[in-house]
PyMOL Python script that loads the backbone (N, CA, C, O; Angstrom):
from pymol import cmd

cmd.read_pdbstr("""\
ATOM      1  N   MET A   1     -51.700 -58.878 -19.070  1.00  0.00           N
ATOM      2  CA  MET A   1     -52.359 -59.858 -19.893  1.00  0.00           C
ATOM      3  C   MET A   1     -51.341 -60.734 -20.624  1.00  0.00           C
ATOM      4  O   MET A   1     -51.414 -61.961 -20.553  1.00  0.00           O
ATOM      5  N   PHE A   2     -50.382 -60.101 -21.334  1.00  0.00           N
ATOM      6  CA  PHE A   2     -49.349 -60.851 -22.028  1.00  0.00           C
ATOM      7  C   PHE A   2     -48.014 -60.569 -21.357  1.00  0.00           C
ATOM      8  O   PHE A   2     -47.546 -59.431 -21.333  1.00  0.00           O
ATOM      9  N   GLU A   3     -47.418 -61.595 -20.823  1.00  0.00           N
ATOM     10  CA  GLU A   3     -46.140 -61.396 -20.141  1.00  0.00           C
ATOM     11  C   GLU A   3     -44.971 -61.314 -21.115  1.00  0.00           C
ATOM     12  O   GLU A   3     -44.093 -60.465 -20.960  1.00  0.00           O
ATOM     13  N   ASN A   4     -44.953 -62.174 -22.102  1.00  0.00           N
ATOM     14  CA  ASN A   4     -43.855 -62.201 -23.072  1.00  0.00           C
ATOM     15  C   ASN A   4     -44.412 -62.236 -24.490  1.00  0.00           C
ATOM     16  O   ASN A   4     -44.396 -63.283 -25.137  1.00  0.00           O
ATOM     17  N   PRO A   5     -44.903 -61.103 -24.975  1.00  0.00           N
ATOM     18  CA  PRO A   5     -45.451 -61.124 -26.338  1.00  0.00           C
ATOM     19  C   PRO A   5     -44.353 -61.405 -27.363  1.00  0.00           C
ATOM     20  O   PRO A   5     -43.214 -60.966 -27.205  1.00  0.00           O
ATOM     21  N   LYS A   6     -44.711 -62.139 -28.409  1.00  0.00           N
ATOM     22  CA  LYS A   6     -43.759 -62.469 -29.472  1.00  0.00           C
ATOM     23  C   LYS A   6     -44.169 -61.735 -30.747  1.00  0.00           C
ATOM     24  O   LYS A   6     -45.357 -61.618 -31.047  1.00  0.00           O
ATOM     25  N   PRO A   7     -43.187 -61.244 -31.490  1.00  0.00           N
ATOM     26  CA  PRO A   7     -43.521 -60.565 -32.740  1.00  0.00           C
ATOM     27  C   PRO A   7     -44.154 -61.541 -33.732  1.00  0.00           C
ATOM     28  O   PRO A   7     -43.845 -62.733 -33.742  1.00  0.00           O
ATOM     29  N   VAL A   8     -45.018 -61.020 -34.538  1.00  0.00           N
ATOM     30  CA  VAL A   8     -45.700 -61.823 -35.545  1.00  0.00           C
ATOM     31  C   VAL A   8     -45.049 -61.569 -36.886  1.00  0.00           C
ATOM     32  O   VAL A   8     -44.778 -60.422 -37.243  1.00  0.00           O
ATOM     33  N   LYS A   9     -44.795 -62.631 -37.632  1.00  0.00           N
ATOM     34  CA  LYS A   9     -44.235 -62.477 -38.973  1.00  0.00           C
ATOM     35  C   LYS A   9     -45.387 -62.170 -39.926  1.00  0.00           C
ATOM     36  O   LYS A   9     -46.341 -62.940 -40.044  1.00  0.00           O
ATOM     37  N   VAL A  10     -45.275 -61.040 -40.593  1.00  0.00           N
ATOM     38  CA  VAL A  10     -46.305 -60.632 -41.547  1.00  0.00           C
ATOM     39  C   VAL A  10     -45.695 -60.679 -42.939  1.00  0.00           C
ATOM     40  O   VAL A  10     -44.691 -60.022 -43.211  1.00  0.00           O
ATOM     41  N   ASN A  11     -46.304 -61.455 -43.810  1.00  0.00           N
ATOM     42  CA  ASN A  11     -45.826 -61.532 -45.186  1.00  0.00           C
ATOM     43  C   ASN A  11     -46.486 -60.439 -46.021  1.00  0.00           C
ATOM     44  O   ASN A  11     -47.692 -60.213 -45.919  1.00  0.00           O
ATOM     45  N   PRO A  12     -45.689 -59.763 -46.846  1.00  0.00           N
ATOM     46  CA  PRO A  12     -46.281 -58.751 -47.712  1.00  0.00           C
ATOM     47  C   PRO A  12     -47.222 -59.406 -48.724  1.00  0.00           C
ATOM     48  O   PRO A  12     -46.974 -60.535 -49.146  1.00  0.00           O
ATOM     49  N   PRO A  13     -48.293 -58.722 -49.120  1.00  0.00           N
ATOM     50  CA  PRO A  13     -49.248 -59.318 -50.050  1.00  0.00           C
ATOM     51  C   PRO A  13     -48.623 -59.723 -51.381  1.00  0.00           C
ATOM     52  O   PRO A  13     -49.086 -60.660 -52.031  1.00  0.00           O
ATOM     53  N   GLY A  14     -47.583 -59.022 -51.779  1.00  0.00           N
ATOM     54  CA  GLY A  14     -46.918 -59.349 -53.047  1.00  0.00           C
ATOM     55  C   GLY A  14     -46.317 -60.735 -53.063  1.00  0.00           C
ATOM     56  O   GLY A  14     -46.247 -61.363 -54.120  1.00  0.00           O
ATOM     57  N   SER A  15     -45.878 -61.233 -51.904  1.00  0.00           N
ATOM     58  CA  SER A  15     -45.288 -62.571 -51.880  1.00  0.00           C
ATOM     59  C   SER A  15     -46.352 -63.632 -52.140  1.00  0.00           C
ATOM     60  O   SER A  15     -46.087 -64.619 -52.825  1.00  0.00           O
ATOM     61  N   LEU A  16     -47.532 -63.439 -51.607  1.00  0.00           N
ATOM     62  CA  LEU A  16     -48.629 -64.381 -51.867  1.00  0.00           C
ATOM     63  C   LEU A  16     -49.040 -64.327 -53.329  1.00  0.00           C
ATOM     64  O   LEU A  16     -49.251 -65.362 -53.962  1.00  0.00           O
ATOM     65  N   ILE A  17     -49.153 -63.119 -53.860  1.00  0.00           N
ATOM     66  CA  ILE A  17     -49.558 -62.965 -55.258  1.00  0.00           C
ATOM     67  C   ILE A  17     -48.532 -63.610 -56.185  1.00  0.00           C
ATOM     68  O   ILE A  17     -48.907 -64.302 -57.132  1.00  0.00           O
ATOM     69  N   SER A  18     -47.241 -63.392 -55.926  1.00  0.00           N
ATOM     70  CA  SER A  18     -46.218 -63.973 -56.792  1.00  0.00           C
ATOM     71  C   SER A  18     -46.204 -65.495 -56.708  1.00  0.00           C
ATOM     72  O   SER A  18     -45.979 -66.162 -57.718  1.00  0.00           O
ATOM     73  N   ARG A  19     -46.439 -66.053 -55.531  1.00  0.00           N
ATOM     74  CA  ARG A  19     -46.527 -67.517 -55.418  1.00  0.00           C
ATOM     75  C   ARG A  19     -47.711 -68.047 -56.214  1.00  0.00           C
ATOM     76  O   ARG A  19     -47.617 -69.098 -56.848  1.00  0.00           O
ATOM     77  N   GLU A  20     -48.817 -67.325 -56.184  1.00  0.00           N
ATOM     78  CA  GLU A  20     -50.006 -67.765 -56.927  1.00  0.00           C
ATOM     79  C   GLU A  20     -49.772 -67.737 -58.431  1.00  0.00           C
ATOM     80  O   GLU A  20     -50.119 -68.691 -59.128  1.00  0.00           O
ATOM     81  N   TRP A  21     -49.178 -66.635 -58.949  1.00  0.00           N
ATOM     82  CA  TRP A  21     -49.012 -66.597 -60.403  1.00  0.00           C
ATOM     83  C   TRP A  21     -47.963 -67.614 -60.844  1.00  0.00           C
ATOM     84  O   TRP A  21     -48.080 -68.171 -61.935  1.00  0.00           O
ATOM     85  N   GLU A  22     -46.946 -67.870 -60.028  1.00  0.00           N
ATOM     86  CA  GLU A  22     -45.953 -68.889 -60.369  1.00  0.00           C
ATOM     87  C   GLU A  22     -46.585 -70.278 -60.377  1.00  0.00           C
ATOM     88  O   GLU A  22     -46.272 -71.092 -61.246  1.00  0.00           O
ATOM     89  N   ALA A  23     -47.470 -70.557 -59.421  1.00  0.00           N
ATOM     90  CA  ALA A  23     -48.146 -71.855 -59.352  1.00  0.00           C
ATOM     91  C   ALA A  23     -49.025 -72.077 -60.585  1.00  0.00           C
ATOM     92  O   ALA A  23     -49.248 -73.215 -60.998  1.00  0.00           O
ATOM     93  N   ARG A  24     -49.516 -70.995 -61.160  1.00  0.00           N
ATOM     94  CA  ARG A  24     -50.385 -71.098 -62.340  1.00  0.00           C
ATOM     95  C   ARG A  24     -49.590 -71.055 -63.645  1.00  0.00           C
ATOM     96  O   ARG A  24     -50.157 -71.202 -64.728  1.00  0.00           O
ATOM     97  N   GLY A  25     -48.282 -70.852 -63.538  1.00  0.00           N
ATOM     98  CA  GLY A  25     -47.440 -70.779 -64.727  1.00  0.00           C
ATOM     99  C   GLY A  25     -47.541 -69.449 -65.455  1.00  0.00           C
ATOM    100  O   GLY A  25     -47.245 -69.372 -66.648  1.00  0.00           O
ATOM    101  N   TRP A  26     -47.955 -68.403 -64.755  1.00  0.00           N
ATOM    102  CA  TRP A  26     -48.099 -67.074 -65.343  1.00  0.00           C
ATOM    103  C   TRP A  26     -46.852 -66.239 -65.074  1.00  0.00           C
ATOM    104  O   TRP A  26     -46.087 -66.511 -64.149  1.00  0.00           O
ATOM    105  N   SER A  27     -46.668 -65.227 -65.900  1.00  0.00           N
ATOM    106  CA  SER A  27     -45.636 -64.221 -65.643  1.00  0.00           C
ATOM    107  C   SER A  27     -46.316 -62.998 -65.044  1.00  0.00           C
ATOM    108  O   SER A  27     -47.543 -62.927 -64.971  1.00  0.00           O
ATOM    109  N   GLN A  28     -45.501 -62.035 -64.616  1.00  0.00           N
ATOM    110  CA  GLN A  28     -46.068 -60.789 -64.102  1.00  0.00           C
ATOM    111  C   GLN A  28     -46.862 -60.082 -65.206  1.00  0.00           C
ATOM    112  O   GLN A  28     -47.896 -59.467 -64.947  1.00  0.00           O
ATOM    113  N   LYS A  29     -46.359 -60.183 -66.439  1.00  0.00           N
ATOM    114  CA  LYS A  29     -47.060 -59.572 -67.565  1.00  0.00           C
ATOM    115  C   LYS A  29     -48.422 -60.238 -67.777  1.00  0.00           C
ATOM    116  O   LYS A  29     -49.415 -59.553 -68.022  1.00  0.00           O
ATOM    117  N   ASP A  30     -48.472 -61.574 -67.683  1.00  0.00           N
ATOM    118  CA  ASP A  30     -49.753 -62.284 -67.823  1.00  0.00           C
ATOM    119  C   ASP A  30     -50.756 -61.785 -66.790  1.00  0.00           C
ATOM    120  O   ASP A  30     -51.906 -61.496 -67.119  1.00  0.00           O
ATOM    121  N   LEU A  31     -50.318 -61.689 -65.553  1.00  0.00           N
ATOM    122  CA  LEU A  31     -51.211 -61.233 -64.490  1.00  0.00           C
ATOM    123  C   LEU A  31     -51.689 -59.803 -64.760  1.00  0.00           C
ATOM    124  O   LEU A  31     -52.861 -59.485 -64.553  1.00  0.00           O
ATOM    125  N   ALA A  32     -50.775 -58.944 -65.224  1.00  0.00           N
ATOM    126  CA  ALA A  32     -51.150 -57.565 -65.519  1.00  0.00           C
ATOM    127  C   ALA A  32     -52.187 -57.505 -66.639  1.00  0.00           C
ATOM    128  O   ALA A  32     -53.124 -56.708 -66.582  1.00  0.00           O
ATOM    129  N   GLU A  33     -52.018 -58.345 -67.649  1.00  0.00           N
ATOM    130  CA  GLU A  33     -52.990 -58.374 -68.740  1.00  0.00           C
ATOM    131  C   GLU A  33     -54.349 -58.874 -68.254  1.00  0.00           C
ATOM    132  O   GLU A  33     -55.388 -58.344 -68.650  1.00  0.00           O
ATOM    133  N   ILE A  34     -54.341 -59.883 -67.407  1.00  0.00           N
ATOM    134  CA  ILE A  34     -55.585 -60.413 -66.853  1.00  0.00           C
ATOM    135  C   ILE A  34     -56.290 -59.346 -66.029  1.00  0.00           C
ATOM    136  O   ILE A  34     -57.514 -59.225 -66.073  1.00  0.00           O
ATOM    137  N   MET A  35     -55.512 -58.572 -65.279  1.00  0.00           N
ATOM    138  CA  MET A  35     -56.085 -57.532 -64.432  1.00  0.00           C
ATOM    139  C   MET A  35     -56.264 -56.212 -65.178  1.00  0.00           C
ATOM    140  O   MET A  35     -56.739 -55.233 -64.603  1.00  0.00           O
ATOM    141  N   ALA A  36     -55.887 -56.182 -66.445  1.00  0.00           N
ATOM    142  CA  ALA A  36     -55.977 -54.987 -67.293  1.00  0.00           C
ATOM    143  C   ALA A  36     -55.237 -53.808 -66.671  1.00  0.00           C
ATOM    144  O   ALA A  36     -55.793 -52.723 -66.505  1.00  0.00           O
ATOM    145  N   THR A  37     -53.970 -54.046 -66.332  1.00  0.00           N
ATOM    146  CA  THR A  37     -53.135 -52.981 -65.757  1.00  0.00           C
ATOM    147  C   THR A  37     -51.740 -53.097 -66.352  1.00  0.00           C
ATOM    148  O   THR A  37     -51.505 -53.940 -67.218  1.00  0.00           O
ATOM    149  N   ARG A  38     -50.820 -52.268 -65.903  1.00  0.00           N
ATOM    150  CA  ARG A  38     -49.463 -52.282 -66.431  1.00  0.00           C
ATOM    151  C   ARG A  38     -48.530 -53.006 -65.464  1.00  0.00           C
ATOM    152  O   ARG A  38     -48.866 -53.194 -64.295  1.00  0.00           O
ATOM    153  N   THR A  39     -47.349 -53.415 -65.956  1.00  0.00           N
ATOM    154  CA  THR A  39     -46.349 -54.049 -65.114  1.00  0.00           C
ATOM    155  C   THR A  39     -45.393 -52.991 -64.592  1.00  0.00           C
ATOM    156  O   THR A  39     -45.259 -51.928 -65.198  1.00  0.00           O
ATOM    157  N   GLY A  40     -44.737 -53.260 -63.496  1.00  0.00           N
ATOM    158  CA  GLY A  40     -43.706 -52.375 -62.964  1.00  0.00           C
ATOM    159  C   GLY A  40     -44.251 -51.131 -62.305  1.00  0.00           C
ATOM    160  O   GLY A  40     -45.462 -50.923 -62.235  1.00  0.00           O
ATOM    161  N   TRP A  41     -43.341 -50.307 -61.822  1.00  0.00           N
ATOM    162  CA  TRP A  41     -43.697 -49.085 -61.081  1.00  0.00           C
ATOM    163  C   TRP A  41     -43.449 -47.840 -61.884  1.00  0.00           C
ATOM    164  O   TRP A  41     -43.660 -46.742 -61.370  1.00  0.00           O
ATOM    165  N   LYS A  42     -43.013 -47.953 -63.119  1.00  0.00           N
ATOM    166  CA  LYS A  42     -42.668 -46.771 -63.922  1.00  0.00           C
ATOM    167  C   LYS A  42     -43.882 -46.149 -64.546  1.00  0.00           C
ATOM    168  O   LYS A  42     -43.769 -45.147 -65.253  1.00  0.00           O
TER     169      LYS A  42
END
""", "prot")
cmd.dss("prot")
cmd.show_as("cartoon", "prot")
cmd.util.cbc("prot")
cmd.orient("prot")
């Protein structure tokens, strides 16, 4: 069916989210407060 398949570039969801909050002028902390969660992995 496919003679020469090409790999697909998959962007991690975090890259889309970070572009969105930057476009809105938010920080990671702002987004965390909006989502009622904490920042970071600690």
